[in-house]
C-alpha positions as CSV (number, residue, x, y, z in Angstrom):
1,X,8.4,-7.0,25.1
2,X,9.6,-3.9,23.3
3,X,7.2,-1.0,22.7
4,X,5.9,-0.4,19.2
5,X,6.2,2.8,17.3
6,X,3.1,4.5,15.9
7,X,1.5,2.2,13.2
8,X,0.7,3.3,9.7
9,X,-3.0,2.9,10.5
10,X,-2.6,5.3,13.4
11,X,-0.8,7.8,11.1
12,X,-3.6,7.5,8.6
13,X,-6.2,8.3,11.3
14,X,-4.7,11.8,11.7
15,X,-6.0,13.9,8.8
16,X,-3.2,16.5,9.3
17,X,-0.4,14.0,8.5
18,X,1.1,13.8,5.0
19,X,2.6,10.4,4.4
20,X,4.9,8.4,2.1
21,X,4.5,4.8,1.0
22,X,7.2,3.9,-1.4
23,X,7.0,0.9,-3.7
24,X,9.9,-1.6,-3.5
25,X,10.3,-3.8,-6.6
26,X,14.0,-4.7,-6.0
27,X,14.3,-7.9,-3.9
28,X,16.7,-6.4,-1.4
29,X,16.6,-6.0,2.3
30,X,19.4,-3.5,2.0
31,X,17.3,-1.2,-0.3
32,X,14.3,-1.5,2.0
33,X,16.4,-0.8,5.1
34,X,17.8,2.3,3.5
35,X,14.3,3.6,2.6
36,X,13.0,2.9,6.1
37,X,16.0,4.5,7.7
38,X,15.5,7.6,5.5
39,X,12.2,8.2,7.3
40,X,9.6,6.6,5.0
41,X,6.3,6.1,6.6
42,X,5.7,2.9,4.7
43,X,7.2,0.7,2.0
44,X,5.1,-1.4,-0.3
45,X,6.9,-4.6,-1.0
46,X,5.7,-5.5,-4.5
47,X,4.9,-9.1,-5.2
48,X,2.7,-8.2,-8.2
49,X,5.1,-6.4,-10.5
50,X,8.5,-6.8,-8.7
51,X,11.1,-9.5,-8.8
52,X,10.4,-10.4,-5.1
53,X,9.7,-13.9,-3.8
54,X,8.5,-14.8,-0.3
55,X,11.9,-15.3,1.2
56,X,13.0,-11.8,0.0
57,X,9.7,-10.4,1.2
58,X,10.4,-11.8,4.7
59,X,13.9,-10.3,4.8
60,X,12.5,-6.9,3.5
61,X,9.8,-6.8,6.2
62,X,12.4,-7.6,8.9
63,X,14.7,-4.9,7.5
64,X,12.2,-2.2,8.7
65,X,12.9,-3.2,12.3
66,X,14.0,-0.3,14.5
67,X,12.2,2.3,12.4
68,X,8.7,3.7,12.2
69,X,8.4,2.5,8.6
70,X,5.4,0.1,8.1
71,X,6.1,-2.9,5.8
72,X,3.0,-3.3,3.5
73,X,2.9,-5.9,0.8
74,X,1.2,-5.6,-2.6
75,X,-0.2,-9.1,-3.3
76,X,-0.7,-10.5,-6.8
77,X,-4.4,-11.2,-6.4
78,X,-7.2,-10.6,-3.8
79,X,-6.7,-14.1,-2.3
80,X,-7.1,-15.0,1.3
81,X,-4.4,-17.7,1.2
82,X,-1.8,-15.3,-0.2
83,X,-2.8,-12.6,2.2
84,X,-2.5,-15.0,5.2
85,X,1.0,-16.0,4.1
86,X,2.5,-12.4,3.8
87,X,0.8,-11.3,7.0
88,X,2.4,-14.4,8.7
89,X,5.7,-13.0,7.4
90,X,5.1,-9.9,9.5
91,X,3.5,-7.5,7.1
92,X,1.6,-4.6,8.6
93,X,-0.9,-4.4,5.9
94,X,-1.9,-5.4,2.4
95,X,-2.2,-3.5,-0.9
96,X,-4.9,-5.2,-2.9
97,X,-4.9,-5.0,-6.8
98,X,-7.8,-5.1,-9.2
99,X,-10.6,-4.3,-6.8
100,X,-13.7,-4.2,-9.0
101,X,-16.7,-4.2,-6.6
102,X,-17.9,-3.8,-3.1
103,X,-17.8,-7.6,-2.8
104,X,-14.1,-7.6,-3.7
105,X,-13.5,-4.9,-1.1
106,X,-15.3,-6.8,1.6
107,X,-13.4,-10.0,0.8
108,X,-10.1,-8.0,1.1
109,X,-11.1,-6.6,4.5
110,X,-12.1,-10.0,5.8
111,X,-8.8,-11.6,4.8
112,X,-7.0,-9.3,7.3
113,X,-9.1,-10.4,10.2
114,X,-9.4,-13.5,12.3
115,X,-12.8,-15.2,12.8
116,X,-15.4,-14.3,13.8
117,X,-14.7,-11.0,12.1
118,X,-12.9,-12.4,9.1
119,X,-11.4,-15.4,7.3
120,X,-7.7,-15.3,8.3
121,X,-6.2,-18.6,9.6
122,X,-3.9,-18.5,12.7
123,X,-0.2,-19.3,12.4
124,X,1.9,-16.2,12.9
125,X,5.1,-18.2,13.8
126,X,7.3,-15.6,12.1
127,X,5.1,-12.5,12.4
128,X,4.9,-12.3,16.2
129,X,8.7,-11.6,16.4
130,X,8.3,-8.7,14.0
131,X,5.6,-7.2,16.2
132,X,7.6,-7.7,19.4
133,X,5.1,-10.0,21.0
134,X,4.6,-13.6,21.9
135,X,2.9,-16.1,19.6
136,X,-0.3,-16.2,21.5
137,X,-0.4,-12.4,22.2
138,X,0.0,-11.6,18.5
139,X,-3.7,-11.7,17.7
140,X,-4.5,-9.1,20.4
141,X,-1.5,-7.0,19.4
142,X,-2.4,-6.6,15.7
143,X,-6.2,-6.7,16.0
144,X,-7.4,-3.4,14.4
145,X,-3.8,-2.3,13.4
146,X,-3.4,-4.0,10.0
147,X,-3.8,-1.7,7.0
148,X,-6.2,-2.4,4.1
149,X,-5.3,-0.4,1.0
150,X,-7.2,-0.9,-2.3
151,X,-6.0,-0.2,-5.8
152,X,-8.6,1.3,-8.1
153,X,-7.4,0.4,-11.6
154,X,-10.4,-0.7,-13.7
155,X,-13.5,0.6,-15.4
156,X,-15.6,-1.6,-13.2
157,X,-14.0,-0.1,-10.0
158,X,-14.8,3.4,-11.3
159,X,-18.5,2.4,-11.9
160,X,-18.7,0.9,-8.4
161,X,-16.5,3.3,-6.5
162,X,-19.3,4.7,-4.2
163,X,-20.2,1.1,-3.1
164,X,-16.6,0.2,-2.7
165,X,-15.9,3.2,-0.4
166,X,-19.0,2.3,1.7
167,X,-17.4,-1.0,2.8
168,X,-16.2,-0.7,6.4
169,X,-12.5,-1.4,7.1
170,X,-10.8,0.3,4.2
171,X,-7.9,2.4,5.3
172,X,-6.7,3.9,2.0
173,X,-7.4,4.0,-1.7
174,X,-4.9,4.5,-4.5
175,X,-6.1,5.1,-8.0
176,X,-3.5,3.2,-10.1
177,X,-3.0,5.5,-13.0
178,X,-1.0,3.1,-15.3
179,X,-3.5,0.3,-15.1
180,X,-6.6,2.5,-15.0
181,X,-5.7,4.5,-18.1
182,X,-4.9,1.2,-19.9
183,X,-8.2,-0.4,-18.9
184,X,-10.0,2.8,-20.1
185,X,-8.3,2.4,-23.5
186,X,-6.1,5.5,-23.1
187,X,-2.9,4.0,-21.7
188,X,-0.6,6.7,-20.3
189,X,-2.8,9.6,-21.4
190,X,-3.2,11.1,-17.9
191,X,-4.6,14.3,-19.3
192,X,-7.3,12.6,-21.3
193,X,-10.9,13.8,-20.3
194,X,-12.0,10.2,-19.6
195,X,-9.1,9.6,-17.3
196,X,-9.5,12.9,-15.5
197,X,-13.2,12.2,-15.0
198,X,-12.5,8.8,-13.6
199,X,-10.0,10.2,-11.1
200,X,-12.4,12.9,-10.1
201,X,-15.0,10.3,-9.4
202,X,-12.6,8.3,-7.1
203,X,-11.6,11.5,-5.3
204,X,-15.2,12.5,-4.7
205,X,-16.2,9.1,-3.4
206,X,-13.2,8.6,-1.2
207,X,-13.4,12.1,0.3
208,X,-17.1,11.7,1.0
209,X,-16.3,8.4,2.9
210,X,-13.3,9.9,4.7
211,X,-10.9,7.4,3.2
212,X,-7.3,8.7,2.7
213,X,-6.1,8.8,-0.9
214,X,-2.7,8.1,-2.3
215,X,-0.9,8.5,-5.6
216,X,2.5,8.6,-7.3
217,X,4.6,11.6,-6.6
218,X,8.1,11.3,-8.1
219,X,8.9,15.0,-7.9
220,X,8.1,17.7,-5.3
221,X,5.9,19.5,-7.8
222,X,3.8,16.3,-8.2
223,X,3.6,15.8,-4.5
224,X,2.6,19.4,-3.9
225,X,-0.2,19.2,-6.5
226,X,-1.5,16.0,-4.9
227,X,-1.5,17.4,-1.4
228,X,-3.3,20.5,-2.6
229,X,-6.0,18.2,-3.9
230,X,-6.4,16.5,-0.5
231,X,-4.3,13.4,-1.1
232,X,-2.6,12.1,2.1
233,X,-0.1,9.6,0.7
234,X,2.6,10.0,-2.0
235,X,4.5,7.0,-3.4
236,X,7.7,6.6,-5.4
237,X,9.4,3.5,-6.9
238,X,12.9,2.3,-5.8
239,X,13.8,1.2,-9.3
240,X,12.7,4.4,-11.0
241,X,14.7,6.5,-8.5
242,X,17.8,4.4,-9.0
243,X,17.6,4.5,-12.8
244,X,16.9,8.3,-12.8
245,X,19.9,8.9,-10.6
246,X,22.2,6.7,-12.7
247,X,21.1,8.5,-15.8
248,X,21.6,11.9,-14.3
249,X,25.1,10.9,-13.2
250,X,25.8,9.7,-16.7
251,X,24.9,13.1,-18.0
252,X,27.7,14.6,-15.9
253,X,30.2,12.9,-18.3
254,X,29.0,14.6,-21.4
């Protein structure tokens, strides 16, 4: 069997590494392949807000082959059945939305693992090929290598963030600024004192627990500011980059 490149989990374990994990909302293996070939550390295939179905997700996961880009999937809900299905498509990890409590976080971690350590059912008929292993060797290959990333995007999550960060098995936390500011009643007001206080609480708890943090960085200045604050992962959006580039090109005609 072919050797595997360094996994995203292994990259996360190195505190000196600065990483990218770009959100793919466009249902296109071509777009995903281009982002992976460009050197992205991970792509987040977005089932929650994108136009992506399971067939597209499988093709997008497969499109990362031959690169060191990890295909993660953002599911629509913290549900073991949905997690099982996308892991069985070959995903290297899951991004979980709307984590509100330590119990939610523990359920997310468990859904990535087989019994007796978790709740995942066995059936990686597609996934084993993506990992370059046999069907029956798949479990041993991925054990301990799948990524659990939590989105912190509610008032409840902020109130419970220390307990959430204390749950074993969390690989990364992303404070989702759009949803979080909306849930706080200050949608889009990223300079509001309540929003800044909430973010500071997440940063303090995650740093104390040694959990890498990620956030959106659509420009180098944003990325530099995040890295200066200790963030390890920056994320962009395929659709926003495409639209911005198209708009810039249109400006050349004026």
